[in-house]
Backbone as JSON, one array per atom type, in Angstrom:
{
  "sequence": "LVVWDLLRFGRSQGYYMGMGRGSAVGSLVAYSLDITGIDPVEKNLIFERFLNRERYTMPDIDIDIPDLYRPEFIRYVRD",
  "N": [[-23.2, -4.4, -34.23], [-25.17, -5.87, -33.08], [-27.48, -5.35, -34.56], [-26.64, -6.44, -36.99], [-26.52, -9.15, -36.23], [-29.23, -9.68, -35.65], [-30.36, -9.32, -38.2], [-28.98, -11.32, -39.58], [-30.0, -13.58, -38.3], [-32.77, -13.37, -39.0], [-32.6, -13.58, -41.83], [-31.52, -16.14, -42.01], [-33.7, -17.61, -41.35], [-35.18, -17.37, -43.56], [-36.58, -15.04, -43.97], [-37.48, -12.04, -45.59], [-35.57, -9.27, -45.22], [-35.27, -6.75, -46.13], [-33.61, -3.94, -47.82], [-32.54, -1.95, -46.38], [-33.12, 1.15, -44.68], [-33.77, 4.63, -44.07], [-31.34, 6.8, -42.47], [-29.16, 5.1, -42.15], [-28.47, 3.84, -44.53], [-26.57, 5.41, -45.65], [-24.18, 4.67, -44.6], [-21.07, 3.23, -45.02], [-19.93, 1.22, -43.52], [-22.2, -0.15, -42.53], [-23.14, -1.13, -44.95], [-20.95, -2.74, -45.7], [-21.08, -4.69, -43.75], [-23.31, -6.0, -44.54], [-25.68, -5.1, -43.55], [-27.15, -3.18, -44.75], [-28.24, -3.1, -48.16], [-27.42, -1.4, -50.11], [-25.03, 0.3, -51.88], [-23.42, 2.96, -50.57], [-21.43, 4.6, -51.59], [-21.41, 4.19, -54.36], [-23.98, 5.14, -54.91], [-23.73, 7.69, -54.09], [-24.49, 8.63, -51.51], [-25.19, 10.43, -48.47], [-23.16, 10.33, -45.76], [-23.21, 11.87, -43.46], [-25.83, 12.21, -42.74], [-26.32, 10.06, -41.18], [-24.37, 10.08, -39.12], [-23.03, 12.78, -37.44], [-21.35, 15.75, -36.23], [-23.13, 17.59, -35.09], [-25.24, 16.11, -34.26], [-27.01, 15.09, -31.45], [-27.67, 12.69, -30.36], [-26.96, 9.16, -30.33], [-26.39, 7.41, -33.41], [-28.91, 5.41, -35.02], [-30.11, 2.27, -36.28], [-32.66, 1.4, -38.29], [-34.81, -1.37, -38.49], [-37.17, -3.42, -40.11], [-39.48, -5.66, -38.94], [-41.75, -8.1, -39.69], [-44.94, -8.28, -38.08], [-45.89, -10.86, -37.68], [-43.59, -12.41, -37.29], [-42.41, -11.36, -35.09], [-42.53, -12.46, -32.37], [-40.67, -14.59, -32.62], [-38.25, -13.24, -33.02], [-38.04, -11.84, -30.62], [-37.79, -13.97, -28.84], [-35.37, -15.01, -29.8], [-33.59, -12.9, -29.17], [-33.84, -12.85, -26.4], [-32.91, -15.4, -25.7]],
  "CA": [[-23.18, -5.83, -34.46], [-26.46, -6.42, -32.64], [-28.38, -5.29, -35.73], [-26.12, -7.44, -37.93], [-26.93, -10.47, -35.76], [-30.68, -9.81, -35.85], [-30.61, -9.51, -39.63], [-28.47, -12.64, -39.93], [-30.99, -14.53, -37.82], [-33.96, -13.28, -39.85], [-32.3, -14.13, -43.16], [-31.32, -17.59, -41.9], [-35.04, -18.18, -41.27], [-35.82, -17.18, -44.85], [-37.38, -13.82, -43.97], [-36.94, -10.91, -46.35], [-35.3, -8.24, -44.23], [-35.17, -5.45, -46.78], [-32.31, -3.44, -48.27], [-32.15, -0.87, -45.48], [-33.91, 2.37, -44.81], [-33.34, 5.71, -43.2], [-30.0, 7.35, -42.63], [-28.14, 4.05, -42.11], [-28.02, 3.45, -45.87], [-25.41, 6.23, -45.98], [-23.0, 4.15, -43.9], [-20.3, 2.2, -45.72], [-19.77, 0.11, -42.58], [-23.44, -0.92, -42.56], [-23.16, -1.84, -46.23], [-19.9, -3.77, -45.66], [-21.54, -5.76, -42.87], [-24.53, -6.54, -45.13], [-26.84, -4.6, -42.83], [-27.9, -2.57, -45.84], [-27.9, -3.67, -49.45], [-27.23, -0.3, -51.05], [-23.67, 0.84, -51.79], [-23.56, 4.4, -50.43], [-20.44, 5.29, -52.43], [-21.93, 4.11, -55.73], [-25.19, 5.96, -55.0], [-23.38, 9.04, -53.64], [-25.32, 8.96, -50.36], [-24.53, 11.32, -47.52], [-22.91, 9.69, -44.47], [-23.51, 12.79, -42.37], [-27.21, 12.03, -42.27], [-26.25, 8.99, -40.18], [-23.53, 10.48, -37.99], [-22.36, 14.07, -37.62], [-21.01, 16.42, -34.97], [-24.28, 18.3, -34.52], [-26.23, 15.16, -33.74], [-26.86, 14.96, -30.01], [-27.96, 11.31, -29.98], [-26.23, 8.15, -31.09], [-27.14, 6.97, -34.59], [-29.62, 4.14, -34.88], [-30.39, 1.57, -37.53], [-34.03, 0.9, -38.29], [-35.11, -2.6, -39.23], [-38.59, -3.76, -40.1], [-39.76, -7.07, -38.71], [-43.2, -8.31, -39.77], [-45.58, -8.63, -36.8], [-46.02, -12.31, -37.61], [-42.33, -13.02, -36.86], [-41.88, -10.64, -33.94], [-42.25, -13.34, -31.22], [-39.44, -15.35, -32.85], [-37.12, -12.35, -32.79], [-37.96, -11.58, -29.18], [-37.25, -15.2, -28.26], [-33.96, -15.08, -30.18], [-32.84, -11.91, -28.37], [-33.88, -13.28, -25.0], [-32.04, -16.59, -25.54]],
  "C": [[-24.46, -6.51, -33.99], [-27.44, -6.44, -33.81], [-27.95, -6.32, -36.77], [-26.61, -8.83, -37.53], [-28.43, -10.69, -35.94], [-31.02, -10.06, -37.31], [-30.12, -10.87, -40.1], [-29.46, -13.71, -39.51], [-32.22, -14.54, -38.73], [-33.73, -13.89, -41.23], [-32.12, -15.64, -43.11], [-32.66, -18.32, -41.79], [-35.81, -18.03, -42.58], [-36.69, -15.94, -44.94], [-36.7, -12.76, -44.82], [-36.79, -9.75, -45.38], [-35.09, -6.86, -44.84], [-33.74, -5.05, -47.11], [-31.78, -2.35, -47.35], [-33.02, 0.34, -45.7], [-33.38, 3.4, -43.84], [-31.89, 6.11, -43.45], [-28.9, 6.29, -42.66], [-27.66, 3.64, -43.5], [-26.86, 4.32, -46.34], [-24.12, 5.75, -45.36], [-22.34, 3.03, -44.69], [-20.07, 0.99, -44.82], [-21.02, -0.76, -42.57], [-23.55, -1.72, -43.85], [-22.15, -2.99, -46.22], [-20.3, -4.95, -44.79], [-22.82, -6.43, -43.38], [-25.77, -6.21, -44.3], [-27.76, -3.89, -43.81], [-27.43, -3.17, -47.15], [-27.67, -2.63, -50.52], [-25.84, 0.27, -50.84], [-23.76, 2.37, -51.72], [-22.56, 5.2, -51.27], [-20.95, 5.34, -53.86], [-23.13, 5.05, -55.92], [-24.98, 7.39, -54.52], [-24.28, 9.52, -52.49], [-24.51, 9.72, -49.32], [-24.4, 10.63, -46.16], [-23.35, 10.57, -43.3], [-24.97, 12.79, -41.93], [-27.25, 11.0, -41.15], [-25.5, 9.43, -38.93], [-22.85, 11.81, -38.31], [-22.18, 14.74, -36.26], [-22.19, 17.13, -34.31], [-25.33, 17.37, -33.93], [-25.99, 14.96, -32.24], [-27.22, 13.56, -29.49], [-27.13, 10.37, -30.82], [-27.06, 7.75, -32.31], [-27.84, 5.64, -34.31], [-29.86, 3.55, -36.26], [-31.78, 0.97, -37.41], [-34.11, -0.41, -39.06], [-36.6, -2.87, -39.08], [-38.74, -5.27, -39.95], [-41.27, -7.24, -38.78], [-43.77, -8.77, -38.43], [-45.67, -10.14, -36.6], [-44.78, -12.97, -37.02], [-41.76, -12.38, -35.59], [-41.62, -11.54, -32.73], [-40.97, -14.16, -31.39], [-38.2, -14.5, -32.59], [-36.95, -12.04, -31.31], [-37.37, -12.8, -28.46], [-35.76, -15.32, -28.55], [-33.12, -14.12, -29.33], [-32.77, -12.35, -26.91], [-32.93, -14.45, -24.75], [-30.59, -16.22, -25.75]]
}
């Protein structure tokens, strides 16, 4: 939900936040929360790239924030 909130903030400011990238686009939950804009079921993407039993670290969701807007995001997180 932290990523969802960051993306919601960026979009509310009119920033293009992308459709998603990396293994997170295979997550139906990420798609349902509008974190990614690609339906993994429709595109037949593999969820196990995002989360599987062999993975020894927690999954992460990558987001790209343009350098120009980075101070605003840091301020938002801090506040």
